[in-house]
C-alpha positions in Angstrom: -28.4 -49.8 -40.4 -25.8 -47.1 -39.6 -25.9 -48.1 -35.9 -25.5 -51.7 -36.9 -22.5 -51.0 -38.9 -21.1 -48.9 -36.1 -21.5 -51.6 -33.6 -19.8 -54.1 -36.1 -16.8 -51.7 -36.4 -16.6 -51.4 -32.7 -16.7 -55.1 -32.0 -14.0 -55.9 -34.5 -11.6 -53.4 -33.4 -12.0 -53.9 -29.8 -9.6 -56.4 -28.0 -10.6 -58.5 -25.1 -9.3 -61.3 -22.9 -11.5 -64.1 -21.2 -9.8 -65.6 -18.1 -10.9 -68.9 -17.1 -10.5 -71.2 -14.2 -10.7 -75.1 -14.6 -10.9 -77.3 -11.6 -10.2 -80.8 -13.4 -12.2 -80.6 -16.5 -14.9 -78.4 -15.1 -15.1 -74.8 -15.7 -15.4 -73.2 -12.4 -15.3 -69.3 -13.3 -14.6 -67.0 -16.0 -14.0 -63.2 -16.2 -13.7 -60.8 -18.9 -12.1 -57.7 -17.2 -10.2 -59.3 -14.2 -8.7 -62.6 -13.3 -10.9 -65.4 -12.7 -11.7 -66.5 -9.2 -10.3 -69.8 -8.2 -12.1 -72.7 -6.6 -10.1 -73.0 -3.5 -8.7 -76.3 -4.2 -5.1 -75.0 -5.2 -2.2 -76.6 -3.1 -0.7 -74.1 -0.6 3.0 -73.4 -1.4 5.0 -75.0 1.6 6.9 -72.5 3.7 10.7 -72.4 3.1 11.5 -71.9 6.8 9.9 -75.2 7.8 13.1 -76.9 8.4 12.1 -79.8 6.3 14.7 -80.5 3.5 12.4 -83.1 1.7 9.2 -81.6 0.3 6.7 -83.6 -1.7 4.8 -81.4 -4.2 1.6 -82.8 -5.9 0.5 -81.6 -9.0 -2.4 -79.2 -8.7 -5.8 -80.2 -10.5 -6.6 -76.6 -11.2 -5.5 -74.7 -14.1 -6.0 -71.2 -15.5 -6.6 -70.4 -19.1 -6.7 -67.0 -20.9 -8.1 -66.5 -24.5 -7.3 -63.3 -26.0 -9.2 -61.9 -28.9 -7.0 -59.3 -30.6 -8.8 -56.6 -32.6 -8.0 -55.3 -36.0 -5.7 -52.2 -36.0 -5.5 -51.9 -39.7 -8.3 -49.2 -40.1 -7.5 -46.2 -42.5 -9.3 -42.8 -42.1 -11.2 -42.0 -45.1 -10.0 -38.4 -45.1 -7.2 -36.5 -43.4 -8.5 -33.0 -43.7 -11.9 -31.4 -44.5 -11.8 -28.6 -47.1 -14.0 -25.5 -46.9 -16.7 -27.0 -49.2 -17.1 -30.0 -47.1 -17.1 -27.8 -43.9 -20.0 -25.7 -45.3 -22.0 -28.9 -46.3 -21.6 -30.4 -42.8 -22.5 -27.2 -41.0 -25.5 -26.6 -43.2 -26.7 -30.2 -43.1 -26.5 -30.2 -39.3 -28.1 -26.9 -39.0 -31.0 -27.9 -41.5 -31.4 -31.3 -39.6 -31.7 -29.8 -36.2 -34.3 -27.4 -37.5 -36.4 -30.4 -38.0 -36.9 -31.1 -34.4 -37.2 -27.4 -33.2 -41.0 -26.9 -32.1 -42.7 -24.6 -34.6 -44.4 -21.6 -33.1 -48.0 -21.4 -34.4 -49.5 -17.8 -34.5 -53.2 -17.5 -34.0 -55.1 -16.5 -37.1 -57.0 -13.1 -36.9 -60.0 -14.1 -38.8 -60.8 -17.2 -36.4 -62.6 -14.9 -33.9 -63.9 -12.4 -36.4 -67.7 -12.3 -36.7 -69.2 -10.8 -40.0 -71.5 -7.8 -39.6 -75.2 -8.3 -39.3 -77.1 -8.3 -42.6 -79.5 -5.4 -42.9 -80.5 -5.6 -46.5 -79.6 -8.1 -49.2 -77.2 -6.0 -51.2 -77.4 -8.4 -54.3 -81.1 -8.4 -54.7 -81.0 -4.7 -54.0 -78.6 -4.0 -56.8 -80.2 -6.7 -58.9 -76.8 -8.7 -59.5 -77.5 -12.4 -60.1 -75.0 -15.1 -61.1 -76.0 -17.0 -64.2 
């Protein structure tokens, strides 16, 4: 849940621009980071030194559009400084939380490999001690 909330905050505060290139009414290319590539149908700009005084310029069928989504910039920090009690709580919390993931060392039990001595005589019957 916390990861989802962090993702929502990131998406709402981030600004981005979508550049689109249309040829007629058809979307040819779009780009998020850079300018959209053209379709190659743009009219070339005539050379000024061509010597011709009269130039006929056609309107291009291509157009570029940009859609900008502005992010929110009105976030307020929840606190400006951390006092000593909060610092102690944060450090102890992270220390104990990190201790959950450290491997626990298991010491071998000393009685696992111990074999009892051989029974020579039954001591309970010898002393005549019985449980009732």
